[in-house]
N, C-alpha and C positions, 0 to 999 in steps of 0.2 A: 544237574543242569537247572537253570532258572526256567520255570514253566511259563512265566509271563515277564514282560519288560518291567523294569523298575518304574514306579510312578514318578512324575515330575517332583522336583524338590519341594518339600512342604514345610521347611523350617526344622529346627532341631527339637528333639524331645529329650529333655535331660541332657546329659553330657554327650550323647551320641546322636547323629542324625537318623531320621527314619530309614529303616531298611538296613542299618549297619549290622544288626545281629544276623540277618539273613545271609549277608556276604560272609561274615566270619564263620558261620556254621558250615556253609558250603566249602570254604577253604579248610577248616578243621577236619571235616569228614574225609578229605583227601590225604591227610597225614596217615602214614602207615601205622596200623594198630589202633587207630582211634575208635574203631567199631567195638573194641573189647573193653569191658568195664574195668578190668584190672589195670589196663594201660592208662585209662582216664584217671583212675585213682593214683597211679604213679605220677602222673602229671601234676595233680593237685598236691601230692606230698612234696614234690620238687618245688612247687610254688611256695609252699609253707616254709621252706628253708630260707626264703628271701625276706628281708625286713619289710619290703614294700607290700607283701601279701600275706604276712604271717596271720594265721587264724582264720583266713577266708574259707578254708576247707570246711570248718565246722558249720558254716551257715549254708552249705549247699546240700539240697536234698538229692540223695542218690537215686539213679534211674537206670534200668537196664536197657532202655531204648536210647541209642546214641544221640539222635537229634534232640530229644527231650532233655537228656542229661547236659548236653552242650549248651542248650539255651539256659538251663538253670545255672551253669557255671558263668555264662556271660552276664546273666541278670545279676549275679552276686558281684561280679567285677564292676558292672555299670553303676550299681547302687552302693558301692563301697565308699569309704571316706576319701580315697584317692584313686579314682578310676584309671587315670593315666598310668600310675605306678603299678596297679594291679594287672592291667592289660600288658604292660611291659614285662611283668613277672611271668605271665603266661607264655609270652613269646620267647623269653629267655629259657624257660623250662623246656620248651619244645626244641629250641636250638641246641640245647644240651642233650636231650634224649634222641632227637632225630636230626642230627646235624646236616646230613646230606639229602634230606627229603625235599623234593621240589616245592611241595606245598608250604613248607616253613618259610621259604623266601617270599611267597605271596602274603603269608601272615605278617612277616616283618614289614612289608610294604603297607598293608592295611593298618597296622599299628602306627606306622609313621604318619599316615594321613589322619587317622582318628585322633592322635595326640597332638596334632599341629595347631589345634585351636582355630583362631580366625585367620591364620597365615595362609591357609589353603581353602578352596571351595570344597569342603569335605562332602557335603550332601550331593555334589555332582561327581566328584572324583571317585568316591568309594563304589557306587554302582558300576562305573566304567571299569574299575579294577576287577569287580566281580565277573563282569562279562569276559574280560581278557583272560582271567583265570580259567574260564570254562572251555577255551579253544586251544588247539595246538598252534603254538607260535611258529612263525617262519624260521628257517635256518639263519644263523648269523644276524639277529636283529640289530646288532650294533652298527650295521652299515647304514641305518637310517638316522643315526645321531647327527644333529646339526654340526657342521664343521666350525672350527675356531671358536668354540664356546668355552668360556672360562669354567674350569672345574671338570671339563671333559677331555680337552686336547692333551692334558698331561697324563691321562690314564690309558693303560692298555686294556681295552674292553673286549678283546676278541673272544674270551671265554665267558663273558657275562651272560647270564640268563635274562629273559625279559623282565622279571620282577627286580632283578639286580640293577638293570639299566634304568628302570623307572625310579627306583630308590636313589640311584646316583643323581638323576635329574632333579629330584625333589630336595636333595640335601646339599646341593651346591651353595656356596656362599656367594650370593650375587643379588643385586637389586631386582633383577628380572628372573623370578623363579618359574613363572608359568610359560614364558615365551618359548624357550627351547623345548619344554615338555610338549606344548601344543604342536610345534613343528615336527617333533619326533613321532607323535601319535598320528598326525595326519599322513606322514609318509608310510607309517606302519599300516594304516588303514587301506592304503593303495596297493599293498602287497596282495597278490591273488589269494594267498592262504588265509588272509584276514578279511579281505573284501567280500568273500562269499557269505560271511556271517552278518546277520542284521545289526547287532550291537547298537541298539537304540540309545542307551545311556551314553555310550562313548561318543556317538555322533551328535547328541545334544550338547555334550560338553565341548566338543570341537566347534560347533556352531556358536555357542555362547561366548567362547573365548577366542574366536578367529582374529579379533582386533589385536590380540596380544602376541600373535605369531610374528616373528621378525620379518621385516620386508625382504622379499626375495632378492637375492643378489643378481648381478648381471649374469646372463646365461653362461654357464661354465663351458670352457673349451671342450670340444668333442672330437672323437675320431669316427671315421666311417669303417664299419666292419662288413666285409662281404664274405658270406659263407657259401662255398661251392660244394655241393653234395653229390657224390656219385653213388647211385644205388644200382646194384646188379639188375639187369633187365631180364630176369628169369634165368633158368639153367641154360648154359651154352649148348646148342645143338651140335655145332662143329666149329673148330677153330677157337679164336680168342673169346674170352668173356666180353660181353657188351654192357655198357653202362648208360644209364639215363641221367641227365644233368638237371639238377635243381639248384636254383640260386635264390638266396634271400639276403637282404642287406639291412643294416641296423645302424643306429647311432648310440655311442657310449661315451660318458664323460672320460676325459683323458686321465683323470685320477682313478678310473676304474669304477666298478659297481654295475648294477643292472643295466642292460641295454634295452632299446625299444625298436621294434621292427618298423621299417619304412616301406619295404616292398618285397615282393617275391615273384618268381617266374619259373615255369617248368618248360624245359626244352623237349619237344616230342620225339625227335630222332634219337637213336641210340648209337653209341660209338665204342670202338675198342680203345684201349689205352694208347696205342700208337697213333690212332686217328685224332685223339684228343690232344696229343702233343702238338699236332699241326693246326687244328682248328678250334681247340677248346677256348682259348682266350678270345678269338674272333667271335665265337658264339656269345661270349659274355658281353662284349661291347656292342654287338648287334642289337641287344636289348636296349631300346632308346632310353627308358627311365634310368637304368643303371649307368648307361654311358654318360648321361647328364649328371648323375650323382658323383661319378668319378672325377668330374671336373672341379670338385671341391678343393679349396686351399687347405682343408684340414687333413691331418694325417690319415692314412688308409692302412688297414691290415686285411689281408686276404687269407681266409681260413678254409682249407680243404678238408671236408668230412669224408674220410675214406674207410672202406671196410678193412679190417685188420689184414686181410689177404694181400692188399696192395698198399699198406701203410708207408712203404718206402718209395712209392711212386714219385718220380721227379716232377711234381706239379709246378715247381718254380721255373721249369724250362718250357712251359707252355708258350708257344709262339704267339705274339700279338699280330694283329692284322696288317697294319700299315708299315711299321718299322721292322717287323719280323725279329724283334728282340725278345729275349725271355721275359716272362711276366715278373720273375723274381728280381729283375733289375729295376723295375718301376716301383714296386711296393714290397714291404715285408710280406713274405708268404710263409705260412706255417701249415702243419697238418694236424688233424685231430682224428681219433679213432671213432668211427661211426657207432660201433657197438656201445662204447662208453657214453657217447652223446645221447643215445636213445634210452639208456638205462643208467643214469648217474648214481652209482653206488658209493657208499662211504662219504657222503657229502660233507659231514662235519670235519673229518680229517682232511678232505680235499681242500676245503676253505682254509683250514689252519695252515696247511703247507703252502697254499697259494699266497697267504699273507707274508710268509717268510721271504718271498721274492722281493719284497719292498725294502728289506733291511739293507742299509748302506754299508759299504766297505771302504777301507782306506784307499785302495787303488784297484786298477783292473786285475792285477795278479791276485790280490787277496779275494776279489769277488769270484774269479774263475776257480779258485781253490774250493769254492762251495759246491761245485759240481762233483757229486759223488759217483765213483766208478764201482759198481757192484761186481762180484765174481759171476762170470757167465758160463762157467763149465757145468756140465750136466750134474756132477755130484753135489754142487752147491745150490742147484735150482730149488730144491724143496725147502731150503733154509733161507731163501731170499727175503720172504716177508718177515720172518723172525729177525733177520739181520737188520731190517728197516725199522722195526717197531721201536727200538730204543733210541732211534736217531730222529727225534721230532723236528730238528732244525732242517732236515733235508727237504728241498723243494725241486731239485733237478738231478736227474740221473744221466750220466754219460754212458753210452754203449760202445764198447770196443769192437763189437761185431754188428753190422747193420741189422736192424730189426727183422727184415724179411729173410735174412740168412741165419737167424738163430735156430738152434736145435728146437724142435717143437716143444719139448718139455721146458726148455729154458724160456722160450717165448711165452709159454703159458704162465711161468713164474713172473716174468716181467709184467704181463697183463695184470696179475694178481696184485703187484705193488701199486698199480694204478687204481684198480677197482676197490681194494680193501685197505691199502696203505695210504691212499690219497695223493700219490705222487702226480703233480700236474704237468711236469715238463720232462721230456726226454730229448737228447741231442746225440747225433751220431754222424760219422762220415760214411760214405757209401762204399767204402772198402774196409776190410778188417785191418786191425792194427792196434797199437797201444794208444793211450790217451794223449801222448805228447804232441803228435801232429795236429790234433784238433785244438788243444790249448794254444799251441804256437800260432795257429791260424787266427785265433780270436784275440790274442794278447796284445796285438798292435792297436786295438781300438779302445778309446777311453770309455770306461763304463764304471758306474758307481753302485749298480744294483743288478741282480739277475733279472729283474723286471725289464731291463733294457735289451735282453737277448734278441728279440725279433729285429730290432733296429741294428744291432751289432752284426747279426747274420746277414741282414740286407746290405750293409756296407761292404761286408766281405764278398758277397756275391757280385756286387758292382765292380770290385777291385780285380776279381779273377775272371771276369767275363771274357768270352771269346767265342768264335764260331765252332770250335771243337773242344768243348770243356771235358777234361778227363774226369772219370768217376771219383778219383781220389781228391779232386778239388771241389766236390759238391758236398753240402751238408744238409741234413734233414733235421728240422726242429718241430717236435710235437709240443704244442702250446695249448693247454686245456684250461681256459678261463671258466671257472664254475659259474660266473655271472653271465656268461654268454652261451647259455643253453636255452633253446627255444623248443619246448615240447610240442608246440602247435605245428612244427614242420611235419610231424607224422600224421597230421590230420588235415593238412591243407591241400594235398594233391590227390587227385583221383587215382585209384589203383594201388595206393599205399596203405597197408594195414598197420596201425600203431600197436 
């Protein structure tokens, strides 16, 4: 770790700016095996095989102390006849010997900056890179890339690491090389995982180049997301379990991504499930701030955060106050498993599968074929996760048995596909049966992506609505957006322990 912040830029000394060797040493020490003298010798021997650094090995004084030896190697590179080629040879040697080591990506990035000459503000960028290298980056940093930027929009960056994204931003062929980089770094700094660190050099860089950040576009279209959370109000003494109602609402760009909280409210009374069917929606609109927010012309999605014991609860049938119509006729209504929301496991796989929902299909039938139907018999339960592992394209599972009616062992296996397999979407009818009735119910609606399922299910609910809706005509949609998880919910309300 850097004990002190980098000093302000003080001009270049020789071919490298001041502090460059400090950054390179910190990165190199993270390479697996670099603490061993024999590995450092192997690196130098590999460098000697390249024409750019041939003979450099002989001018380096051997040292058993890793830091001292690395500084001696870097001194030899910096003072060689061609420092750029020699540093490139070091980077290529480590890419060859430690191809999948994360630190090598940071070394490639630092080499890119150091060898850029006057094309980039090296003395400002390099210490910022050193600071970023020292912290744990947020998940899926590609979500902070500026949209519609030449050299970025054509690339699938879902699996890119942070140094790979920074390298991509610096190697674009474009007149404006710094603007998108500044925009990306500013959004990255606003992520809670990054914002908690001081990062003085990075913040100096952003302040110095704020004028190069592209002008903000008009406010992107947003949706209103209402999260209705039911927490068990203690162990039931007699009769039905009672639940306490918590409501939070948020704004999220229509294209997806992180949401922001607008407000939250806790309802003090407790209710049974049957009572909530009658009065639940009325309790929501009785809250003035939420009632006003619901008058938005923007799209709305209502997410019910339910304990797994009641995940199949017909929340879309909550009756509204004035018209006495089901809530699911007014807005898309989905459910989420409260246990997964509170402890979001397997986030990397979760995000990867979530991205698959955006893939376009030729027509509705082709899109609906992307719903996978796993075996739900007890003998197959233990192999369900293994069945899923090789199917990285899967984003949605269809259940031929309602979730709440699954055998406990099978239900446990389905939960495992969510927790560790990263499956973000489940869909089922509230009666057992084959997949054909559900596919038939949805096939009449035009859809080009599985990402449109909440709207498709909403249209279906409007079409089959009636005063006495049969269970076989109701659908449950579990919709777990990894960007719509608010950990503060467990710390905002009195009486709830996170």
